[in-house]
N, C-alpha and C positions, 0 to 999 in steps of 0.2 A: 137244664144245663147238662151237657155231656160231662164225662169224667175220664181222665187219663191216669193210668197207674204206671210208673216207671219202676221196674222191679230189678234189683241187682241179682247177680248170680246167687242161687240157692234160696232166694226169697220169692215165694209164690203165694198169692192171696188164696185163702181158704174158699171152699164152696160157699160158705155163708157170706163172705165178702163179695164173691161173684154174683150171688143172688141179690144182695142188697144193691150193688151197682146196676144190675139189670132192672130191678124194680124202679129205681130212680131214673133210668135211661133205657127204655125198653125196645129201642128201634135197631138193635143189632150191635154186636161187638166184633172187634178185630184185634189181632195180635201180630207182632213182628219180632223177629229174632235174627241173629247172625249165624251163618253157616257157609263154609266153603268160599269165603271172600265175598259173599253177597248178603244182602238183607232179604229175608223171605217173609211172606205174610200169608195169613188166612183171615178172611173177614166174613160178615154176615153169620156169626156164630151165636148160639145160645149158651147159657151158663153150663149146661150139661156137657156140651161139646168142648167148651173151654176147659172145664174141670178135667176132662180126659186128656186134653192136649198139653196143658201147661207143664205137668211134671216131666214131660218128654223133651221139652225145649231146653237147649243149652244156653248158658251165659245170661247176660242181661236181656230182658224182654220189655216191651211196651205194650200195654193193653188199653183199648179205647172202648167205651160204651157210649152209644149215640142216643141223644134225645133230639129227634128231628126238628129242624127249624127251616133253614134255607134248603130248598129242594124237596121238602116233604119227606114222608115215609117211603123210602126206596132202598132196598138192600144194596143196590149198587153204590149208594152214597155212604155206606159204612167206611170207617177209616181203618187202615191208613191208605194214603194215595202215594204212588211212586213219584219221586221228584224227577219228572221227565216232561217234555212238551205236551204229551197226551194225558199224563196223569191218569192212566187207565183205571177203569172201574171193575176190572176182573176180580173174582172172589179170591184168587190166590195168585201168587207170582213171586218174582224176585227182581231186585234192582240194586243199584249202588246205595240208594238212600230212599227213605219214605218220610212222609209228613203226617203228623197227628195234630188235631186242632180242637180246642175247647173254647167256645165263645161264638160270637157272631160278628162278621165283618160287613158293614152296610155298604161299602163302596165297591164291592167286588164286580158288579155289572159293568161299571165304567172301565175298570181295569181289564175285564175280559174283552170288551169291545175294542180296546186299544192294542190287544195282543196280535202277533202275527197270525195269519189265517190258518196255518198248519197246527196251531195249538188247540187242544181240546175240541177236535173236529167232530167227535161223535159221543153220544151218551148223555145222561142227565148231568146238570151242572149244580154246583153248590159253591159257597164262598171258600170252603176248605179245599175243594178240588182246584179252583182257580189259584188259590194260594200256593199249592204244590207246583203248578206250572210256572207261576211267577218266580218262585225260588230258583227253578231251573234257569229261567231267563236272566235274572238279576242278582242271584246270590242270596244266601240266607239272611244277610243283614237287613233285607227289606222287612223281615218279620219284626224288627224293632219298632217299626212304624205302624204295624197293624194291630187292631184290638184283639184281645184274647190271649190264650196260652197255647204255645206250640212246642212240639218236639220234632227236631230233625234227627232221625235215627239213621245214621250213616254206617257203612260197613266198618269204618274206623273210629267213629266217635258218636257221642250223644250230646246234643246241644238243646237246652231248654230256654224258652223265651216267655216272659211274663212272670207273674208271681206264683210260686209253688210252695207247698207245705210238705214237711216230713211227717209221715204217719206209718206206724207199724213196720218200719224198716224200708218203706218205699217213699218215693216222691209222688204226691198226688196233686192234680190240678185244682181240686176242691174236695170238701168233705161232706157235701150234701147227702151222699148215699148212706152215711153213717146213721142217719135217722131210721134206716130200715134194718139195722143190726139189732139182734135180740140178746145175744150172749157174747161177752167180751173174750171168753176163753177160746183157744184154738183158732184164732183168726188167721194165722199164717201157717202155711204148709211149706216145708222145705224138702219134700220128697222129690227126688229126681230119678228118671229111669232111662231106658233106651230111647234114642232119638229116632223119630219116624222117618221113613223115606218120603221125600218131598215130591209132590206131583202137582201140576197145574190143572185147572178145570179145562 
């Protein structure tokens, strides 16, 4: 099962938490943040890359660790996906909003086949990627009827769908990763630094 961490300003998971999330969900991590009126993201990251990046990101952030199910192990299917008709699989980018998903949606193929032909026209598919395009087409209320937990991370707001838990100052989609934690001390780091210059692949 994947895990999503919604981290308020000045709350950042420690390297130990990142390692535990990765051990439980080893198929690539992604992060999104707000900057300059846009949501920006990087994905297909390992814990070391995340640990270097997180202290530099401003404001609220969302982190996702993937355990591959639909679509198999493919770095392009790491989260987030931009909420656009194409829901691109680029490793980095910017958009008005992005979608994160924890769970499995069994009916995604039927929904995909019913979408306009210009949607999701290239790249590997997954239930989460189809959900991102569906939100663009029909609005985020469609997530109320889909299984799993979702985050719509917009340039102006954050909306959570499904059942969430509060843990260590964050909202988490589940706590399965905590079985991999060894020491309770120093779980959270609040260090912040200079914001990196953003560039796309």
